[in-house]
C-alpha positions in Angstrom: 88.2 56.7 153.9 85.1 58.1 155.8 86.2 56.3 159.0 89.3 58.6 159.3 87.0 61.6 158.8 84.9 60.4 161.7 88.0 60.1 163.9 89.3 63.5 162.8 86.0 65.2 163.3 86.4 64.5 167.1 89.1 67.3 167.1 86.5 69.9 166.1 85.9 71.0 169.7 89.5 72.0 170.0 89.1 74.3 167.0 85.9 75.7 168.6 87.7 76.4 171.9 90.6 78.1 170.0 88.2 80.2 167.9 86.3 81.3 171.1 89.5 82.2 172.9 90.9 84.3 170.0 87.4 85.9 169.6 87.4 86.7 173.3 90.9 88.1 173.1 89.8 90.3 170.2 86.8 91.6 172.1 88.9 92.5 175.1 91.4 94.3 172.9 88.7 96.2 171.2 87.2 97.3 174.5 90.6 98.3 175.8 91.3 100.2 172.6 88.1 102.1 172.7 88.4 103.0 176.4 92.0 104.1 176.1 91.4 106.1 172.9 88.3 107.7 174.5 90.3 108.6 177.6 93.1 110.1 175.5 90.6 112.3 173.6 88.8 113.4 176.8 92.2 114.3 178.3 93.1 116.4 175.3 89.8 118.2 175.3 90.0 118.8 179.1 93.5 120.2 178.9 92.4 122.5 176.0 89.2 123.7 177.9 91.2 124.3 181.1 93.6 126.5 179.2 90.9 128.4 177.4 88.3 128.9 180.1 89.6 129.8 183.6 86.4 128.6 185.3 87.1 125.1 184.0 90.6 124.9 185.6 89.6 121.8 187.5 89.6 119.9 184.2 93.4 120.2 184.1 93.5 117.2 186.4 92.3 115.0 183.5 95.4 114.6 181.3 96.2 112.6 178.2 99.0 110.3 179.2 101.9 109.9 176.8 101.5 106.1 176.6 98.0 106.1 175.2 98.9 106.4 171.5 101.4 103.5 171.5 99.1 101.2 173.5 96.2 102.0 171.2 98.4 101.2 168.1 99.6 98.0 169.7 96.1 96.9 170.4 95.1 97.7 166.9 98.0 95.6 165.6 96.8 92.6 167.6 93.2 93.2 166.4 94.2 93.4 162.8 96.1 90.2 162.6 94.0 88.1 165.0 90.8 89.1 163.2 92.4 88.0 159.9 93.1 84.6 161.5 89.4 84.4 162.6 88.3 85.2 159.1 90.0 82.1 157.9 87.8 79.9 160.0 84.6 81.6 158.9 85.6 81.9 155.3 85.1 85.7 155.5 88.3 86.7 153.7 87.9 88.5 150.4 88.4 86.0 147.7 88.0 85.8 143.9 84.9 83.7 143.3 83.7 85.3 140.0 84.6 82.2 138.0 83.5 79.6 140.5 80.1 79.2 138.9 81.7 78.6 135.5 84.4 76.1 136.6 83.7 72.4 137.4 83.2 71.8 141.1 86.3 69.6 141.2 88.4 72.4 139.8 87.0 74.8 142.4 87.9 72.3 145.2 91.4 71.9 143.9 91.8 75.7 143.8 90.5 75.9 147.4 93.0 73.3 148.6 95.8 75.2 146.7 94.7 78.5 148.4 94.7 76.7 151.8 98.3 75.5 151.2 99.4 79.1 150.2 97.7 80.6 153.3 99.2 77.9 155.5 102.7 78.7 154.1 102.0 82.4 154.9 101.1 81.4 158.5 104.3 79.5 158.9 106.3 82.4 157.6 104.5 84.8 160.0 105.1 82.4 162.9 108.8 81.8 162.2 109.9 85.2 160.9 107.6 87.0 163.3 109.1 85.2 166.2 112.6 86.0 165.0 111.8 89.7 164.8 110.0 89.5 168.2 113.0 88.0 170.0 115.7 90.1 168.2 114.3 93.6 167.6 111.6 93.3 170.2 113.8 92.3 173.0 116.3 95.1 172.4 114.0 98.1 172.7 111.4 99.6 174.9 108.4 101.8 174.2 109.4 105.5 174.3 106.5 106.5 176.6 106.6 103.3 178.7 110.3 102.7 179.3 109.6 99.6 181.5 107.7 97.7 178.8 109.6 95.8 176.2 108.9 96.2 172.5 108.5 92.4 172.4 104.8 93.0 172.8 104.7 95.3 169.8 106.1 92.5 167.5 104.4 89.6 169.2 101.0 89.9 167.3 102.7 88.6 164.1 103.8 85.2 165.4 100.6 84.9 167.5 98.5 85.4 164.4 100.7 83.1 162.4 100.0 80.3 164.9 96.2 81.1 164.9 96.2 81.1 161.1 97.9 77.7 160.9 95.4 76.2 163.4 92.4 77.6 161.5 93.9 76.9 158.1 94.4 73.2 159.1 90.7 73.0 159.7 89.8 74.7 156.4 92.3 72.4 154.6 90.8 69.3 156.3 87.3 70.4 155.3 88.3 71.0 151.7 90.0 67.6 151.4 87.1 66.0 153.1 84.8 67.5 150.5 86.5 65.3 147.8 85.4 62.1 149.6 82.0 63.1 151.2 79.2 64.0 148.8 77.3 67.2 149.4 74.1 65.3 150.1 75.8 63.6 153.1 77.1 66.9 154.5 73.7 68.5 154.4 72.0 65.5 156.1 
């Protein structure tokens, strides 16, 4: 059985590239989120100061555009679900491990595989149902403050994260199944 693991281990670089891409996307979204939110706050303060203090009237040129709130919330939606997918690969999700030290190692491995299957089912549901919502509800509406932008982009994070979850969960599932056949001493070496 280890020969198949050697063959499947060659796919690991594809997981690494996917992880790096999703991480890069999250970083870009976070930077955009911070910049847009900061500009919105600055615009609100400048408008208030321009109204209160006549000598600061030049600040009225800096405004808070109406679209900032919806764009910030959309970026936060992408960040929330994509970072959850990233946490699958690193094993950073909150999990119940209080009894792991008391259970036999084989039982813990079986529970890990069961959890992997459950999370993979969730990823498939997010992908399928999220895509259905994206193309039905998302394609029919537009942002209120950005009338030229479809709401497709508001619903799209769910199927995108579902796909990322499936990819990263496949790797976690593979690693857990592999742990049944490979002893810990061989993994550490």
